[in-house]
C-alpha positions in Angstrom: 0.0 0.0 -0.3 3.1 2.2 -0.4 3.3 2.3 3.5 6.6 1.7 5.4 8.2 1.7 8.6 11.9 3.4 8.9 14.6 1.6 11.3 16.5 4.6 12.4 19.0 5.3 15.4 22.7 5.9 16.1 25.2 3.4 14.7 25.8 0.3 16.4 22.5 0.3 18.6 20.8 -2.8 17.3 19.0 -1.6 14.3 20.2 -4.2 11.8 20.3 -7.0 14.1 16.7 -6.1 14.7 15.8 -5.9 11.1 17.5 -9.5 10.7 15.2 -10.8 13.4 12.1 -9.1 11.9 13.0 -10.6 8.1 14.3 -14.0 9.8 16.8 -13.8 7.1 20.6 -12.9 7.4 20.0 -10.2 4.7 21.1 -7.2 6.8 25.1 -6.7 7.5 26.0 -6.6 10.9 29.3 -5.8 12.2 30.5 -3.7 15.0 31.4 -0.5 13.4 29.6 2.5 12.0 28.0 2.5 8.5 27.9 -1.0 8.1 24.6 -0.4 6.1 24.9 1.8 3.7 21.8 1.0 1.3 18.9 0.8 2.9 17.7 -2.9 2.9 13.5 -3.4 2.6 11.7 -6.2 3.8 8.0 -7.2 3.7 7.2 -8.6 7.3 3.7 -10.6 8.0 1.8 -9.0 10.9 1.3 -11.6 13.4 -2.6 -12.3 13.9 -3.8 -15.2 15.9 -7.1 -14.8 14.3 -6.1 -16.2 11.1 -5.0 -19.3 12.9 -8.5 -19.5 14.7 -10.4 -19.0 11.3 -8.2 -22.0 9.6 -9.3 -24.3 12.4 -12.8 -24.0 11.4 -12.3 -23.8 7.2 -9.3 -25.7 7.3 -7.6 -23.8 4.2 -4.5 -25.0 2.1 -3.0 -22.0 3.1 -2.8 -18.9 5.4 -1.9 -15.4 4.2 -1.1 -12.9 6.6 -1.3 -8.9 6.5 2.1 -7.4 5.8 4.4 -4.4 6.9 7.0 -2.9 5.1 10.2 -2.1 6.8 13.2 -0.5 5.8 16.9 -0.7 7.7 18.2 2.9 7.3 21.9 3.3 8.2 22.9 5.2 11.3 22.8 8.9 11.4 25.2 10.5 13.4 25.6 14.1 14.9 25.9 16.7 12.0 24.0 14.1 9.7 22.0 17.2 8.8 25.1 18.7 7.2 26.7 15.7 5.7 28.3 14.0 8.3 28.5 10.2 7.8 26.3 9.7 5.0 23.8 11.8 6.5 22.1 13.2 3.6 21.7 10.1 1.8 20.3 8.5 5.0 17.7 11.3 5.5 16.2 11.0 2.0 15.3 7.6 3.0 13.7 8.4 6.3 11.6 10.9 4.2 10.1 7.7 2.2 8.5 6.1 5.2 5.6 7.2 7.1 6.4 5.7 10.8 10.0 6.0 12.3 11.2 3.0 14.6 13.8 4.4 16.2 16.1 2.2 18.1 17.8 3.1 21.0 20.6 1.1 22.8 19.7 0.4 26.7 22.1 -1.6 27.7 26.1 -1.5 28.7 28.4 -3.8 26.8 32.3 -2.8 26.6 32.9 -5.0 23.7 30.3 -3.2 21.5 31.5 0.4 20.7 29.4 3.4 21.0 30.0 6.1 18.4 29.4 8.9 21.2 31.6 6.8 23.5 29.1 5.9 26.4 25.3 4.9 26.9 23.0 7.6 27.0 19.7 7.0 25.8 18.2 10.5 26.0 21.2 12.0 24.5 21.1 9.6 21.4 17.4 10.1 20.9 17.9 13.9 20.9 20.8 13.7 18.6 18.6 11.7 16.2 15.3 14.0 16.7 17.7 17.2 16.3 19.0 16.2 13.1 15.6 15.4 11.6 14.5 19.1 12.9 17.6 20.5 11.2 16.9 18.6 7.8 13.3 19.7 7.9 14.6 23.5 8.5 17.1 22.9 5.4 13.9 21.9 3.3 11.9 24.4 4.2 14.2 27.1 3.7 14.8 26.4 0.7 11.1 26.1 -0.3 10.7 29.6 1.4 12.8 31.3 -1.0 10.8 29.9 -3.8 7.5 30.9 -2.2 9.0 34.4 -1.5 9.1 35.0 -5.3 5.6 33.2 -6.4 3.8 35.3 -3.1 3.8 38.4 -5.0 1.5 37.3 -7.5 -0.2 34.0 -5.9 -2.4 34.0 -2.9 -2.0 30.3 -2.3 1.8 31.0 -2.3 1.6 33.8 0.3 -0.5 31.8 2.4 1.8 28.9 2.2 5.0 31.5 2.8 3.4 32.6 6.0 2.9 29.2 7.5 6.6 28.4 6.4 7.6 31.5 8.5 5.7 30.5 11.0 7.2 26.8 10.9 10.9 28.0 10.5 10.7 30.3 13.7 9.0 26.7 15.5 11.9 24.8 14.2 14.6 27.1 14.8 13.5 26.7 18.8 14.7 22.7 18.0 10.9 21.8 18.4 9.7 19.0 15.9 7.0 19.5 13.2 4.5 17.4 15.3 4.4 20.0 17.9 3.4 22.8 15.5 0.3 24.7 16.3 -1.0 25.1 12.7 -0.5 21.6 11.5 -4.5 21.9 10.6 -4.0 24.5 8.1 -4.4 23.3 4.8 -1.3 25.6 3.6 0.5 23.5 6.4 -1.0 20.4 4.7 0.2 21.5 1.2 3.6 22.0 2.7 3.9 18.9 4.5 2.9 16.6 1.2 5.5 18.0 -0.7 8.4 18.1 1.7 7.5 15.4 3.8 8.5 16.7 7.3 10.8 14.2 8.8 10.1 15.5 12.5 6.2 15.1 11.8 6.3 11.2 11.3 5.0 9.2 14.1 8.0 7.5 16.2 7.8 4.3 17.8 11.0 3.7 20.4 12.7 0.3 20.6 14.5 -0.3 23.8 17.4 -2.4 22.9 18.3 -4.3 26.0 20.4 -7.4 27.2 18.9 -10.4 28.4 19.3 -8.9 31.9 17.0 -6.3 31.3 14.0 -8.2 29.8 12.2 -9.1 33.0 12.7 -5.8 34.9 13.5 -2.2 33.2 17.1 -0.8 33.9 17.4 3.0 34.2 17.9 3.6 30.5 14.6 2.1 29.7 13.2 4.2 32.5 14.7 7.1 31.4 13.5 6.6 27.6 9.8 5.4 28.9 9.7 8.8 30.6 10.9 10.7 27.8 8.7 8.8 25.1 5.2 9.6 27.4 6.1 13.4 27.8 6.0 13.0 23.8 2.6 11.0 23.8 5.0 7.9 21.9 5.3 4.4 22.8 8.4 2.3 23.8 8.5 -1.3 23.4 11.7 -3.5 24.9 13.5 -6.0 23.1 16.5 -7.6 23.2 17.6 -7.9 19.4 20.4 -10.5 19.9 17.7 -12.9 21.6 15.4 -12.0 18.7 17.9 -12.9 16.1 18.8 -16.0 17.6 15.4 -17.2 17.3 15.3 -17.0 13.9 16.5 -20.6 13.4 13.6 -21.6 15.8 10.1 -22.7 15.1 7.2 -20.9 16.6 6.2 -23.3 18.9 10.0 -23.6 20.0 10.5 -19.8 20.0 7.4 -19.5 22.4 8.8 -22.2 24.5 12.3 -20.3 24.8 10.5 -17.1 25.6 8.7 -18.9 28.2 11.9 -20.0 30.2 13.1 -16.7 29.8 10.0 -15.3 31.6 8.9 -13.5 28.6 5.2 -13.7 27.4 5.3 -12.4 23.8 8.7 -11.3 21.7 9.3 -7.9 21.2 9.5 -7.7 17.9 5.6 -9.3 17.5 4.6 -6.1 19.3 6.7 -3.8 17.2 4.9 -5.0 13.9 1.5 -4.8 15.3 2.1 -1.5 16.7 3.8 -0.4 13.6 0.7 -1.8 11.3 -1.6 0.2 13.7 0.4 3.7 13.7 0.4 3.1 9.6 -3.6 3.5 10.0 -3.9 0.2 8.9 -6.5 -3.0 9.8 -7.2 -6.1 8.0 -10.3 -7.9 7.1 -10.7 -11.3 6.3 -11.7 -13.9 3.5 -11.9 -17.5 4.6 -12.3 -20.5 2.0 -11.0 -23.8 1.4 -8.2 -22.4 -0.8 -7.1 -19.6 1.6 -7.6 -17.8 5.0 -6.4 -14.4 3.9 -5.9 -11.0 5.8 -6.3 -8.1 3.4 -4.6 -4.8 4.5 -6.5 -1.5 4.1 -6.7 2.0 5.6 -8.7 2.4 8.8 -12.0 4.0 7.6 -12.2 2.8 4.1 -15.7 2.1 2.8 -16.6 -1.5 1.2 -16.2 -0.6 -2.3 -12.5 1.0 -1.8 -11.9 -2.1 0.4 -12.8 -4.7 -2.1 -10.5 -3.0 -4.6 -7.4 -4.6 -2.7 -8.6 -7.9 -3.9 -9.2 -6.6 -7.6 -10.1 -3.2 -9.2 -13.1 -4.9 -11.0 -14.8 -5.5 -7.2 -14.9 -1.7 -6.7 -16.1 -0.9 -10.1 -18.9 -3.1 -10.1 -19.8 -3.3 -6.3 -23.0 -4.4 -5.5 -23.0 -5.5 -1.8 -20.8 -6.9 0.8 -21.8 -10.2 2.8 -20.1 -9.3 6.6 -19.6 -11.3 9.5 -18.0 -10.2 12.3 -14.7 -12.0 13.5 -16.4 -12.7 17.0 -19.6 -14.2 15.4 -17.8 -16.3 13.0 -15.7 -18.1 15.6 -18.7 -18.5 18.0 -21.2 -19.9 15.3 -18.4 -22.0 13.9 -17.9 -20.5 10.3 -20.5 -19.0 7.7 -23.1 -21.6 7.6 -23.8 -21.2 11.4 -23.4 -17.3 11.5 -26.1 -17.3 8.4 -28.3 -19.5 10.8 -27.8 -17.3 13.8 -28.9 -14.4 11.9 -25.5 -12.6 11.9 -24.4 -12.3 8.4 -25.2 -8.6 7.1 -25.6 -7.3 3.9 -24.3 -3.8 3.7 -23.7 -1.3 0.8 -21.4 1.3 -0.6 -21.5 3.5 2.5 -20.6 0.8 5.1 -17.1 1.3 7.0 -15.2 -1.8 7.0 -14.2 -2.7 10.7 -11.1 -4.2 11.8 -11.7 -8.5 11.9 -14.6 -8.4 9.4 -15.0 -11.4 7.5 -16.3 -10.3 4.0 -17.4 -11.8 0.8 -18.2 -9.2 -2.0 -20.6 -9.3 -4.7 -20.1 -7.6 -8.1 -21.1 -7.3 -11.6 -18.5 -5.7 -14.5 
């Protein structure tokens, strides 16, 4: 659907290790030195959803297909990236192409793993990255303002955008992110953001990378990061990237057993994938048949015809109606036949807004 999550952070904080674990393949090089990742690695990651397994128990399909999230492993940023330090400009442009940022932060001590800043300080590290995003936005905005200044003499829309651009520049110069700008509802801001894709306006999820000892109880670094994120209205998910990577070769059952032995209920990566899916504004509806039980990815708020288009464009063009059973009813009444007999199948028209977990069948004519 053209939406993605960019994994960012300073060098050597566990970005590529996390990416390896996410994709269950060693296709992002991990090494104990900065800039081992140069070209952004991309992966399409299935969204863990127990509901598919429950549907499959009833339907017994030949295959199961999950919704997915696109993750991009973006090389480590450093202080001064917005001025071209490290490989800054290239990486900043990679971030501009994603909708959500997974900001990996190192929250463990290990003298054998170098830190580009010399010591472990999660708040300093996050502020370095986020300040670079602000500086990059300011640079972009200054260039745009120069063009708008010329256009504003004869163009009312350009004049309105210029007024907002000046206010936003003042805001950024105070090292405040675009996400806290007071005029984000203004149409002129929307036009600027659509073109410039402000980095500091993107939704952030913090990944607190800990060692095994830090999994059960939050260490001081995790506590500090959580307090920082809370003030920003962001969420923190704790994980041990090294352990997650070690579980790559295990089956799902073996991985679950391994986590139980560690006293952990669920993989941090699964939490990250699901939260990323949600933060992208995505939901799933299901189709269930003997050939396939499948989750279809749509934007939250889509109406039935648009939702049908992800199966085939003809479904939207010739949409007649949708047969809908809620997931809970489908499970409770043991499938489509039982749900129909219980009066739980609904016929919905073009204005129906699809809900997460709907089990659907579309009627169309082209």
